[in-house]
PLY file of the C-alpha trace (Angstrom):
ply
format ascii 1.0
element vertex 251
property float x
property float y
property float z
element edge 250
property int vertex1
property int vertex2
end_header
90.25 134.20 156.15
89.93 134.90 152.47
89.49 137.51 150.44
90.65 139.26 147.02
92.86 141.62 146.29
94.66 143.39 143.27
95.14 146.85 141.59
93.11 148.95 139.19
93.57 149.02 135.79
95.59 152.37 135.59
97.94 150.83 138.26
98.06 147.51 136.28
99.01 149.78 133.31
101.78 151.58 134.87
103.70 148.18 136.61
103.11 146.51 133.16
106.32 145.95 131.38
106.28 148.01 128.25
107.07 147.10 124.80
110.26 149.06 123.19
109.28 150.88 119.92
111.96 152.79 118.22
111.63 156.56 118.21
111.86 156.88 114.49
109.51 154.10 113.86
107.03 155.60 116.37
107.33 158.89 114.85
106.84 157.63 111.26
103.64 155.67 112.50
102.18 158.21 114.81
102.97 161.89 113.89
101.41 164.00 111.45
103.05 167.49 111.25
100.88 170.89 111.25
100.56 173.59 109.23
103.95 175.81 109.66
106.26 172.68 109.99
108.97 172.20 107.78
107.01 169.64 105.76
103.32 169.08 106.46
101.43 165.61 106.67
102.99 162.50 108.00
106.22 162.36 109.51
108.90 161.27 106.75
112.30 160.03 106.94
112.61 159.68 103.16
112.53 163.30 103.09
114.74 163.85 106.22
117.04 160.66 106.46
119.57 162.88 108.52
117.17 162.75 111.48
117.33 159.14 111.60
120.23 158.70 113.30
119.88 161.21 115.67
116.57 159.40 116.76
118.53 156.51 116.88
121.08 158.10 119.76
117.63 159.58 121.28
116.70 155.13 121.81
120.40 154.31 123.30
120.54 154.51 127.25
124.11 154.99 127.24
124.02 158.55 124.92
123.31 161.11 127.22
123.38 164.31 125.21
122.64 165.10 121.37
124.12 168.11 119.57
123.02 169.09 116.23
124.53 171.82 114.26
122.47 172.26 111.40
121.67 175.09 108.73
118.17 176.37 108.74
114.89 174.22 107.51
116.73 171.29 107.94
114.34 169.64 110.44
115.55 170.77 113.93
112.49 171.42 115.71
110.64 168.58 113.94
113.24 166.03 115.63
113.09 167.78 119.01
109.06 167.58 118.65
109.50 163.82 117.71
111.53 163.32 121.06
109.14 165.15 123.40
105.90 163.46 121.83
107.15 160.08 121.93
108.26 160.31 125.53
105.07 161.66 126.38
103.34 158.99 124.69
105.45 156.00 125.93
107.31 157.00 128.89
106.07 160.03 130.59
108.26 162.25 132.61
108.34 166.39 133.39
110.34 168.07 130.50
111.44 171.21 129.20
111.61 173.34 126.06
114.06 176.24 126.31
114.63 178.92 123.46
116.35 182.25 123.06
113.42 184.42 123.89
109.59 184.26 124.96
108.22 184.68 121.88
110.30 181.94 119.99
109.19 179.52 123.23
105.27 180.24 122.51
105.82 180.18 118.71
107.19 176.14 119.36
104.93 175.21 121.92
101.92 176.30 119.84
103.04 174.14 117.09
103.89 171.21 119.37
100.07 171.47 120.57
99.07 171.22 117.22
101.18 168.17 116.92
100.17 166.68 119.99
96.39 167.10 118.46
96.90 164.95 115.63
98.82 161.89 117.56
95.99 159.37 118.37
97.55 158.01 121.35
98.17 161.82 122.99
94.61 163.55 121.80
92.79 162.65 124.74
95.33 164.32 126.94
95.23 167.53 125.15
92.76 170.12 126.39
90.69 172.21 124.47
92.49 175.01 122.39
90.93 178.13 124.95
92.74 175.75 127.78
95.92 175.49 126.31
98.76 177.33 128.10
100.85 179.77 125.90
104.22 178.92 127.52
104.09 175.16 128.94
102.31 171.81 128.01
99.92 170.37 130.55
99.23 166.88 129.87
97.11 164.19 132.12
100.33 162.24 132.21
103.20 164.70 132.13
104.08 168.54 131.80
106.36 170.36 129.39
108.09 173.22 131.00
108.48 176.30 128.77
111.66 178.42 129.51
113.49 181.30 127.64
116.89 183.15 127.98
116.79 186.16 130.10
114.39 184.67 132.36
116.47 182.58 135.35
113.26 181.87 137.09
112.02 179.91 133.90
114.98 177.54 134.47
114.62 177.10 138.13
113.03 174.87 140.69
111.90 171.84 138.59
113.48 168.54 137.08
113.20 167.50 133.43
113.81 163.87 132.03
114.25 165.66 128.63
115.75 169.05 128.21
115.32 170.72 124.68
117.85 173.72 123.72
116.49 175.33 120.72
118.62 177.73 118.85
121.32 177.55 121.56
123.68 180.20 119.91
121.06 182.71 119.81
120.85 182.43 123.97
122.47 185.38 125.98
126.24 184.59 126.50
127.90 183.59 129.76
128.35 185.95 132.62
129.24 183.43 135.13
128.45 179.50 134.79
125.81 180.03 137.78
123.52 182.74 135.58
124.44 181.09 132.27
120.81 180.18 130.79
121.98 177.14 129.27
123.88 175.80 132.04
120.73 176.31 134.20
118.59 174.71 131.75
121.37 171.58 131.56
120.86 171.22 135.30
117.41 170.59 135.21
118.05 167.20 134.07
119.98 166.00 136.79
117.41 164.75 138.77
116.76 161.90 136.38
118.60 158.55 135.68
118.51 158.10 132.15
117.85 161.97 131.15
118.66 163.51 127.62
119.63 166.79 126.89
119.05 167.76 123.34
120.89 170.92 121.86
120.30 172.01 118.29
121.33 174.97 116.40
122.16 177.10 113.27
125.99 177.91 113.76
126.88 181.66 114.13
130.20 182.92 114.42
132.92 180.15 114.13
135.12 180.15 116.96
132.39 181.55 119.01
129.80 179.68 118.25
128.34 177.53 121.10
126.61 174.92 119.20
130.16 174.34 117.72
131.69 173.96 120.73
129.24 171.59 122.01
129.53 169.48 119.04
133.06 169.34 118.96
132.89 167.85 122.39
130.92 165.01 121.13
131.92 162.48 118.58
131.48 165.09 115.88
129.80 163.08 112.93
129.14 164.31 109.26
125.83 164.57 108.37
123.82 164.09 104.82
122.84 167.08 102.34
120.83 166.93 99.35
122.35 167.06 95.89
121.26 170.47 94.13
120.83 168.44 90.67
119.22 164.72 91.73
118.16 165.60 95.50
120.23 162.38 96.00
121.47 162.37 100.20
125.48 162.40 100.60
127.96 163.84 102.76
129.15 167.10 102.21
132.67 166.79 101.15
135.09 167.29 97.95
136.44 164.53 96.13
139.53 163.57 98.24
137.25 163.36 101.24
139.97 165.31 103.44
139.64 169.21 102.12
136.90 171.72 103.41
133.59 170.61 101.48
131.60 172.82 99.54
128.70 172.81 96.59
129.85 173.13 92.78
127.00 173.89 90.14
127.61 174.04 86.21
128.08 177.41 84.74
0 1
1 2
2 3
3 4
4 5
5 6
6 7
7 8
8 9
9 10
10 11
11 12
12 13
13 14
14 15
15 16
16 17
17 18
18 19
19 20
20 21
21 22
22 23
23 24
24 25
25 26
26 27
27 28
28 29
29 30
30 31
31 32
32 33
33 34
34 35
35 36
36 37
37 38
38 39
39 40
40 41
41 42
42 43
43 44
44 45
45 46
46 47
47 48
48 49
49 50
50 51
51 52
52 53
53 54
54 55
55 56
56 57
57 58
58 59
59 60
60 61
61 62
62 63
63 64
64 65
65 66
66 67
67 68
68 69
69 70
70 71
71 72
72 73
73 74
74 75
75 76
76 77
77 78
78 79
79 80
80 81
81 82
82 83
83 84
84 85
85 86
86 87
87 88
88 89
89 90
90 91
91 92
92 93
93 94
94 95
95 96
96 97
97 98
98 99
99 100
100 101
101 102
102 103
103 104
104 105
105 106
106 107
107 108
108 109
109 110
110 111
111 112
112 113
113 114
114 115
115 116
116 117
117 118
118 119
119 120
120 121
121 122
122 123
123 124
124 125
125 126
126 127
127 128
128 129
129 130
130 131
131 132
132 133
133 134
134 135
135 136
136 137
137 138
138 139
139 140
140 141
141 142
142 143
143 144
144 145
145 146
146 147
147 148
148 149
149 150
150 151
151 152
152 153
153 154
154 155
155 156
156 157
157 158
158 159
159 160
160 161
161 162
162 163
163 164
164 165
165 166
166 167
167 168
168 169
169 170
170 171
171 172
172 173
173 174
174 175
175 176
176 177
177 178
178 179
179 180
180 181
181 182
182 183
183 184
184 185
185 186
186 187
187 188
188 189
189 190
190 191
191 192
192 193
193 194
194 195
195 196
196 197
197 198
198 199
199 200
200 201
201 202
202 203
203 204
204 205
205 206
206 207
207 208
208 209
209 210
210 211
211 212
212 213
213 214
214 215
215 216
216 217
217 218
218 219
219 220
220 221
221 222
222 223
223 224
224 225
225 226
226 227
227 228
228 229
229 230
230 231
231 232
232 233
233 234
234 235
235 236
236 237
237 238
238 239
239 240
240 241
241 242
242 243
243 244
244 245
245 246
246 247
247 248
248 249
249 250
C-alpha cells in the first residue's frame, strides 16, 4: 500500500527552526515609530544608545526580568513596544501590557497599533482601525492583553509570555500581596518557560519608589546620559567616579 503524506504550509512554518535575530537588529530594520513617539521615523539606536543593552538582555534566556529606572522621555515606552512587536513577529505568544490607569493603557495601546501598522511582517495581521480594540491587541497569531491598576479583573485568568509594567511607581500601592496589582501581573508570566517581565518607570520618592526597590534587587547598572554641551553619551558621575553624580554648567 502506497500513498503520500505531508503537512500544510502553515504547520511547516511553525515546525521549521526559526533563525534568531537580535532584538536591536530586528527593531532597527523593521520598526518605524508613529507620531507621538519620542522620535518619529525609523527606530534609531544612535539616538537612544542606552536602549541597546536592555534589548540584548531581552534576548538573553538567562534574564528573567528587566527593570529600567529612567527619567521621562528616555525611550521607556519605545523599548517595551520593540519587545512586544519583536515577540509578536518572531515568536508569537500571549503577552500583557499594564499601566497605572485605564486611560494610560489605552493611550499606549493606540500607539502600539500605529507602530504595528508600519511593520511589514505584522501589517497583514493588524485589523482595520474601526475594528481595533482600545484595551487589547488581537493579531492573527497572538493576543496582547491590556491591564490597569485598580482593576484586578484585568490582571486575572490568563497567561502572558511577556509582561510589561509601565510606570510602576504610579500603580496602586500594596495592600496585601494577593491584592497587589503589580504582583498579580507578574504572576501571569508563570505559565511560560522563558517568560520575561519588563518593569519601567520614572522614580518617585526615594526609599519609597517601587521601581528603585526592584532595580536594586538586580545587578544595578548605570546608564548613559547626553552631555548638555556636545550631546555625547556618557555615564552620569563626578570626576572621581565615587561621589554622587550630577550635571555642571558654565555660568
